C-alpha positions as MATLAB code, in Angstrom:
seq = 'GVFILRKLFEQYTEPNLVLMSYNMGQTGAARLWKEGIYSTPYVENILKYQAEFNEQLEGKEGTN';
ca = [
      16.018  130.702  -15.254;
      14.458  131.644  -11.907;
      11.084  130.780  -13.176;
      12.269  127.429  -14.602;
      13.844  126.709  -11.245;
      10.535  127.539   -9.202;
       8.401  125.601  -11.470;
      10.982  122.491  -11.062;
      10.842  123.044   -7.342;
       6.928  122.652   -7.414;
       7.419  119.587   -9.299;
      10.523  117.974   -7.532;
      11.156  119.150   -3.889;
      14.723  117.550   -3.881;
      17.253  119.752   -4.843;
      19.262  117.192   -6.603;
      16.357  116.265   -8.787;
      15.477  119.899   -9.456;
      19.131  120.698  -10.789;
      19.307  117.820  -12.740;
      16.224  118.453  -14.431;
      17.305  122.110  -14.926;
      20.636  121.037  -16.223;
      19.591  118.065  -18.531;
      16.084  118.525  -19.038;
      13.284  116.330  -17.656;
      13.696  113.585  -20.193;
      17.351  113.311  -19.666;
      17.291  113.337  -15.933;
      14.396  110.583  -15.876;
      16.714  108.455  -17.875;
      19.294  108.698  -15.242;
      16.734  108.231  -12.389;
      15.803  105.066  -14.044;
      19.251  103.911  -13.606;
      19.327  104.942   -9.875;
      21.570  108.108  -10.550;
      20.446  111.065   -8.493;
      23.647  113.391   -9.022;
      25.924  114.555  -11.464;
      28.973  116.584  -11.451;
      26.866  119.785  -12.132;
      24.546  119.065   -9.225;
      27.626  118.645   -6.778;
      29.226  121.827   -8.038;
      26.040  123.897   -7.615;
      25.430  122.577   -4.281;
      29.107  123.334   -3.202;
      28.818  126.752   -4.592;
      25.693  127.178   -2.245;
      27.396  125.758    0.616;
      30.287  128.275    0.135;
      27.889  131.147   -0.298;
      25.988  130.228    2.885;
      29.381  130.109    4.665;
      30.052  133.735    3.496;
      26.686  134.916    4.463;
      26.824  133.333    8.122;
      30.441  134.877    8.406;
      29.090  138.313    7.476;
      26.024  138.098    9.910;
      28.276  137.331   12.949;
      30.416  140.598   12.534;
      27.308  142.911   12.678;
];
């Protein structure tokens, strides 16, 4: 999965586009992009988890 994500980040630098392509495949994501849709519930959930993880890391760094 990490290899695929790295390749997608090389192609699409925007995290939303990368996550949509990873989740739906590039063809499925491209269909939504043509309709002006650049985020999905999957994307929002992953970005939420990332924000929570970053907050936890920042909190731990401050206590050392």
